[in-house]
C-alpha positions in Angstrom: 0.0 0.0 0.1 1.6 3.3 -1.1 2.3 5.6 1.8 1.4 2.9 4.4 3.0 2.5 7.8 2.6 0.6 11.0 -0.1 2.1 13.2 2.3 2.7 16.1 4.6 4.6 13.7 1.7 6.7 12.5 0.8 7.6 16.1 4.3 8.6 16.9 4.5 10.6 13.7 1.5 12.6 14.9 3.0 13.2 18.3 0.4 11.3 20.1 2.9 9.1 22.0 6.3 7.4 21.7 6.4 4.2 19.6 6.4 2.0 22.7 3.5 4.0 24.3 1.6 3.9 21.0 1.8 0.0 21.0 0.3 0.1 24.5 -2.6 2.2 23.3 -3.2 -0.2 20.4 -3.1 -3.2 22.7 -5.5 -1.5 25.1 -8.1 -1.2 22.3 -8.0 2.6 22.5 -7.1 3.1 18.8 -9.5 2.7 15.8 -8.9 2.6 12.1 -11.9 3.5 10.0 -14.1 2.6 13.0 -12.6 -0.8 13.7 -10.3 -1.5 16.7 -6.7 -1.5 15.5 -4.4 -4.4 15.9 -0.7 -4.1 16.9 1.4 -3.9 13.8 -1.5 -3.2 11.5 -0.6 -1.0 8.4 -2.5 2.2 7.7 -2.4 4.9 5.0 -2.6 8.2 6.8 -3.8 9.9 3.6 -6.7 7.4 3.2 -7.6 5.9 6.7 -9.3 7.6 9.5 -7.4 7.1 12.8 -8.8 7.9 16.2 -7.5 7.6 19.8 -10.2 7.5 22.5 -12.5 8.8 19.8 -10.5 11.8 18.8 -9.3 12.0 15.3 -5.5 11.9 14.7 -4.0 14.3 12.1 -0.6 13.4 10.6 1.7 15.7 8.7 1.5 15.2 4.9 5.2 14.4 4.7 8.0 13.8 7.3 9.6 16.9 8.5 13.4 17.3 8.3 15.4 20.1 9.9 19.1 20.8 9.7 20.4 22.6 12.9 23.8 24.0 13.5 24.0 23.0 17.1 26.0 25.4 19.3 28.1 24.4 22.3 26.5 24.3 25.6 23.3 22.7 24.4 22.1 19.3 25.1 20.8 16.8 22.5 17.8 15.7 24.4 14.1 16.5 24.7 14.3 18.1 28.2 16.9 18.6 31.0 15.9 18.4 34.7 18.6 20.9 35.4 17.1 23.4 33.2 20.0 23.6 30.6 19.1 24.4 27.1 18.3 21.7 24.6 18.3 21.5 20.8 14.5 21.5 21.0 14.6 25.1 22.3 16.1 26.1 19.0 13.7 24.6 16.6 10.0 24.9 15.8 7.7 22.7 17.9 6.8 19.9 15.4 4.8 16.9 16.8 6.8 13.7 16.8 10.2 15.5 16.1 13.3 13.5 17.1 17.0 13.9 16.6 19.1 11.8 14.3 22.0 10.7 16.5 23.6 12.9 19.3 26.2 15.6 19.6 27.6 15.9 23.1 27.1 19.0 25.2 30.2 20.9 23.9 30.3 19.6 20.3 28.9 21.9 17.6 27.7 21.5 14.1 25.3 19.5 11.8 22.4 17.9 13.7 19.5 16.4 11.8 15.9 16.3 13.3 13.0 14.6 11.8 9.5 13.2 12.4 10.4 10.0 10.6 11.6 7.7 13.4 12.3 4.8 11.2 14.6 7.0 9.0 16.4 8.3 12.1 17.1 4.8 13.3 18.5 3.6 10.0 20.8 6.6 9.6 22.2 6.1 13.0 22.5 2.3 13.2 26.1 1.1 12.8 25.1 -1.2 10.0 24.3 1.8 7.8 27.8 3.0 8.0 26.8 6.7 7.3 29.8 8.8 7.4 30.3 11.8 9.6 33.0 14.4 9.1 34.4 16.4 12.1 36.9 19.1 12.4 38.7 19.0 15.8 40.9 22.0 16.8 43.5 20.4 19.0 46.8 20.9 20.8 49.5 18.2 20.2 51.2 16.7 17.2 48.4 16.8 14.6 50.4 15.5 11.9 51.7 12.4 13.7 48.2 11.8 15.2 46.7 11.9 11.6 49.2 9.3 10.4 48.4 7.1 13.4 44.7 7.5 12.9 44.7 6.3 9.4 46.2 2.9 10.6 43.3 2.6 13.0 43.0 3.1 16.7 41.7 0.6 19.2 39.3 2.0 21.8 37.8 0.2 24.7 34.7 -0.6 22.7 36.4 -1.6 19.4 38.6 -0.4 16.5 38.1 3.1 15.0 39.2 3.2 11.4 38.6 6.7 9.9 38.0 6.8 6.2 39.8 10.1 5.7 42.1 12.1 7.9 43.9 15.4 7.3 45.8 17.8 9.7 46.5 21.5 9.1 48.7 23.6 11.5 46.9 26.7 12.5 49.3 27.9 15.2 52.2 26.9 17.4 51.3 23.4 18.7 47.6 23.9 17.4 46.1 21.9 14.6 42.7 21.6 12.8 42.3 17.7 12.3 39.6 16.7 10.0 38.3 13.1 10.5 35.6 11.2 8.6 34.2 8.1 10.5 31.3 5.8 10.0 31.1 3.7 13.2 29.0 6.2 15.2 30.3 5.2 18.6 29.6 7.4 21.7 31.9 10.4 21.9 34.1 8.6 19.4 36.1 11.5 18.1 36.9 12.9 21.5 38.0 9.5 22.7 40.0 9.0 19.5 41.8 12.3 20.0 42.5 11.4 23.6 44.0 8.1 22.5 46.3 10.0 20.1 47.4 12.4 22.8 45.5 15.4 21.4 43.8 17.9 23.6 40.5 19.0 22.0 39.8 22.7 22.3 36.8 22.7 19.8 34.9 20.0 17.9 32.6 20.6 15.0 30.6 18.1 13.0 30.8 19.6 9.5 28.9 16.8 7.6 26.4 14.0 8.3 25.8 11.7 5.3 25.0 14.0 2.4 24.2 17.0 4.6 26.8 19.7 4.9 27.1 22.4 7.5 28.1 25.0 4.9 27.5 28.6 6.0 24.6 27.9 8.4 25.1 30.0 11.4 25.4 28.7 14.8 21.9 28.1 16.4 20.1 28.5 13.1 18.2 25.9 11.1 17.4 25.2 7.5 15.4 22.6 5.5 17.0 19.8 3.5 17.9 20.6 0.0 16.3 18.7 -2.9 19.5 16.7 -3.3 19.9 15.9 0.4 16.3 14.8 0.5 16.7 12.5 -2.4 19.9 10.8 -1.1 18.5 10.4 2.5 15.3 8.8 1.0 17.4 6.5 -1.0 19.5 5.4 1.9 16.6 4.8 4.3 14.6 3.0 1.8 17.2 0.6 0.6 19.1 0.5 4.0 22.4 0.4 2.1 25.7 2.1 2.7 26.2 5.7 1.7 28.2 5.3 -1.5 27.8 9.0 -2.1 29.6 9.8 1.1 31.9 6.8 1.7 33.3 5.6 -1.6 35.6 8.5 -2.3 36.9 8.8 1.3 37.7 5.1 1.3 39.5 5.2 -2.1 41.5 8.2 -0.6 42.4 6.2 2.5 43.6 3.3 0.4 45.7 5.6 -1.8 47.3 7.2 1.2 48.1 3.8 2.8 49.7 2.6 -0.3 52.2 5.4 -0.4 
């Protein structure tokens, strides 16, 4: 059925409840589709079917919302913070069902995607997708030596990190900009990688996530996806394949450097 999705996903997209809570609503018989009690896992077409929860109609957005945010430092990637610290949701429009695609830690800046398409968010962040992320770390230490070591792979406590591309540019005495492209998506991976390479991180910016580049987007500001970004993300999440647009060239470059 074109445009169909699981009922629990439809409810989450509408901002009614989380996916798990939506399953509980369905199991409790509180959800109806075209007047009939919904079944867990049942497919619906939001454009054709009438969905109600406790007798109230559920309205879904016509298409998933996607937002590109240039996340500033000192902002949490979470829905809310008990301590009252600012979150990324303070910087974007209030869209029902909006979630973030992966995390950036408190002091890391740069590209953060948010969407109402929870399935796509999961596919883009799952390690099996190998979606590449590019970071620029401003560091103190021997950036050139660290870049050479990183290209050979660095073993962390939760596994090997093998960047697909690394470059280092001296910007001052003992200070470097090290650009790394990785695809593993481990927690705080770049900061832990830098620590293992004896680099002290002064600033960390994610400049690219899959096909989405930071470009000139100002800190704290948002933009929609471009048509090209939308096309690539749709293809990646539909097929569940590796991002050839964003990984192939980098891996060829890595192999070329290692062969020197």
